C-alpha positions in Angstrom: 80.5 -104.0 -25.7 79.0 -103.6 -22.3 76.2 -101.2 -23.2 73.7 -103.8 -24.3 69.9 -103.7 -22.3 70.3 -106.9 -20.4 74.2 -107.2 -20.0 74.5 -104.3 -17.5 74.2 -101.7 -19.9 71.5 -100.1 -18.0 73.5 -99.2 -15.4 76.7 -98.8 -17.3 75.0 -96.5 -19.8 73.3 -94.3 -17.1 76.4 -94.3 -15.2 78.6 -92.8 -18.4 76.1 -89.9 -19.5 74.0 -89.2 -16.8 70.0 -90.8 -16.4 68.6 -87.6 -18.1 70.5 -88.5 -21.4 70.3 -92.1 -21.3 66.4 -92.4 -21.2 65.4 -91.4 -24.5 68.3 -94.2 -25.8 66.4 -97.0 -23.5 63.0 -96.4 -23.1 62.7 -95.0 -27.0 65.5 -97.2 -28.6 66.8 -93.9 -30.2 69.5 -94.6 -32.1 72.5 -92.2 -32.2 74.8 -91.3 -35.3 78.3 -91.8 -34.0 79.3 -87.9 -34.1 76.3 -87.7 -31.8 77.4 -90.4 -29.6 80.8 -88.7 -29.5 80.1 -85.7 -28.3 77.5 -87.2 -25.9 80.2 -89.2 -24.4 79.3 -92.5 -25.3 82.9 -93.3 -27.4 86.0 -92.0 -26.7 86.9 -91.7 -30.3 86.0 -92.8 -33.6 88.0 -93.6 -36.8 87.6 -93.2 -40.8 88.2 -97.4 -41.5 88.0 -100.5 -40.0 92.0 -101.2 -40.3 92.6 -98.2 -38.2 90.5 -99.4 -35.7 93.0 -101.9 -33.8 95.7 -99.6 -33.9 93.6 -96.5 -32.7 92.7 -98.8 -29.7 96.1 -99.9 -28.9 97.5 -96.2 -29.0 94.1 -95.1 -26.8 95.3 -97.5 -24.7 98.8 -96.9 -23.8 97.9 -93.1 -23.7 95.5 -94.1 -21.2 96.9 -96.4 -18.7 94.5 -95.3 -15.8 91.6 -96.1 -17.6 91.7 -100.0 -16.3 88.5 -98.9 -14.2 85.3 -97.1 -15.4 84.5 -94.6 -13.1 81.5 -96.4 -11.6 84.2 -98.9 -10.1 86.1 -95.8 -8.1 85.5 -94.7 -4.4 83.0 -92.1 -4.3 81.2 -92.2 -7.7 77.7 -90.4 -7.9 75.6 -90.6 -10.9 75.8 -87.6 -13.7 
């Protein structure tokens, strides 16, 4: 979903969490548990079941209408 290396994921991951946090994931192939990904800022929210996913995503979109663009799309963005 845009965070896969080779599909723009290296740039997006680095922009989202910063180079220092991104390097172990990119260079070592380190995997994260969902709670660690949430804490690191890689994901916005977690749900318990697959059935909750689409309703939670729709609710998140409705409560965050300004998130149509990513921080790196904004003028003046600097990498963390």
